Phi, psi and omega in degrees: 000128180279130175238166181234122174212162184243007182298134179204176182273063178244197183296332181280327184052223174244027183288153172272179186294322181298316179295317180298318179297322178293320177298323177294315179299325180278002180061028175275341177208154181254157174304325180294320178294318179295318179297318180296320179294317180294320178297321178294322178295317178300317179298328182289314190254341186292334174303338176259326182279323183059045186259341185267125177278316177197155179240161176216161174303143185311128177254100188279149174296154184256352183247101182294348178269357180293151188305319186243033182303129176092352182280126181286148184204174174227156176247142180292148189277036166236018185231128186290133171231127183307127177090352180245146176288152174243102188268345185055025178072014187260140173269004187273353179206165176254111184283143175266156179301138178292144182281334181208166176292146172288165181300320180287326176304318179298317178292317180302312184281348176296343178287351176097001184289158178264121182272130181250347181156201183238155181250153184281155181211160175286164186306120178058012179073018185281332187267163176260011174219142184271079183229163190222171178287316185234337184275165178294140175286160169280130188256154182279123180301335179289330177195110189294351176274358183247157178290147174261008180085188183188170005271353180274045187291320179297318178298316180299318181296318182291322180289314181297324182279353176090012178293314174223157180274347185206140179211153181294144174211157169220166197217112177245000178190008183134011192287351166265313188287325181295306178295331175300315179295319183290332187248006177071042184239172173266127181222104179264121169268111183287171175296153175305127178084003181296319179244172173303139180277149170289161185297333184291340184298327183296343181266000187267132175297326174232122181288112183227013183254131175240145180261148180188208183217165169244135184219172176259354179220151178296321184293333175294316178297317179297318179295322181295312183294326177293319180295323179297324179293337177291335179272313182203139177225135176289114184291347179277351180245141174297139180297147174283317184073188180268112177268127186243357181174184181295153173269164180273339185292149179263138188246158170260119186248125174270129178260121186244112175258338179291146175242163181292341179264353184078006181288136176279144178279154178282171186301310181299324180289315178299317180297320180297318179294316181294321178294323177295318177301319180295321177296319179295319178296319180297334179274002176100002178276152178265124179243130179214148181295146174224171178243163180295146177272358180234163179261180178297345176300329179301316181299317178297317181293322179296316178297322177298319178291319175305313179295321176301315181297321177295319178300316179293317182297313182287319184288334183247012184304319181293329182276318188266324185263296182192148181295344179280356185298127179243106184303329181294342181263002174296159186280173186296328179289313179300314181291323178294318177296320180297315180297320178297319180296322181292331177284334188239027185306326182296342180274347187295313181302316179295320179297315179297319179300314181292321180295327179290347178267354188294326182302318179292322179293318179300319184300337180297333180295341187251015172292328181245334187243146176272334185219149173240130177257133180205172167294163167273316183227161183281342177207166181294164187303137181276169175292153173306134178106336184294319176238040176289149176294352177277349178290144178308134190304315180303319178291319182297313183291327177294317179295320180293319178300319181289324185281311184266073190253355186237331190280326189297334183302318180293328179292315181289322178285341180078022189254160184278150176205151181227136173261132180233144175297135181232029179108193182239149175286169176302337178274001179083017179259143182298148174234134180247158171236157182244136169246131179240153180220175178291161182306127177087001186254050175297330183301316179298321179297316180293321178297317177292324178298319176300319179299311183294323178296323179287320182284329181222081183310135185294137174279113181255155185301325184295335183261002181285133180293341183270356184290144173219128187289137178292148179234000000 
């Protein structure tokens, strides 16, 4: 199997972000050297990955005492960075350079990281694969014929391939956790309001987007969320603080195999969840099966809301994005969702009403359990083209409903969830599992993630015997 990676014997090596930041503090390497190495790696592999939306001269952090000072990174292309266009992955308009950094960009960069550019995403983040109508798709470094997930697909590809150890991602229906599962990464979707919100949140009838990162190690994710709290913290949420390893307390874990769509999981995914349950039990935690707190109506309501957002995005593109926006050039998924919403507009008020009740229904899962273990997706990542926006809409939406069957519940409930690598499928593709917790309890998720990483060290692309560096 052909893989694509950029790992080499340069300043970055195969280190994670925490190690690189320590090397900078110890003056063993400079931020400039790390940025140059990452830029060279991007130049090496991006002609095959197609993960970079745009690059800029390294924008270095200004606080040498920041947690991740000097670590190179990228920001997803739905977040404003002064001087760079924000395209939202759309071919329907020509974006102008942003006049200033977005609120979340300021918090993200407060961690001290060096910004190198932006990463690609599917149009408006609606798809679960980073594919386009006419442009090249973002490819999975584990196997370039397969999807790397979405909507934070460009970030996932760069982190998995070793260009940078950490990159920005955000999640409105699984967009951190899905690419994490597809690319063998750690992807924490924080609680609603945990970080500064992106500007697009103010336009949403239901706030369902969380900001975060994709990393190759649990400690990088833990270091990042702790560093973000040093800049700004939501006083309504208990602080996460710096999580450094597993906790000693024993937890009650609910194992959830049912999905909101009724779709059965494939063999590799089921095996990954069951093996994870066995690891948790061996560590002294109690694992027992549970059932969903919502019915299949949730899936219908989520798709209705998804369609509403597409209708708003396409219908207001000229007003909100740019006067050059041409609705006819939106992709097949956006246009298909918009058309569906216009046919079913009468269902939207009821769907929104029911979705606003989901947080209370979700909370019932945690009356007895502290954590819920489930798949991230119903099957391993598909080949490029399977959920492309060029697929006929009825087939495309059916495939997406079946595939993305576990992640949206946390977005509507506003609760935290983390995707963790759980090994490889027989085809050599990453498989992820999801841990979910009650609102505001990211700390428990990180503590369990440290445990699983120690008990079953994550298989990373750099250590794969089948890897071959792109030239």
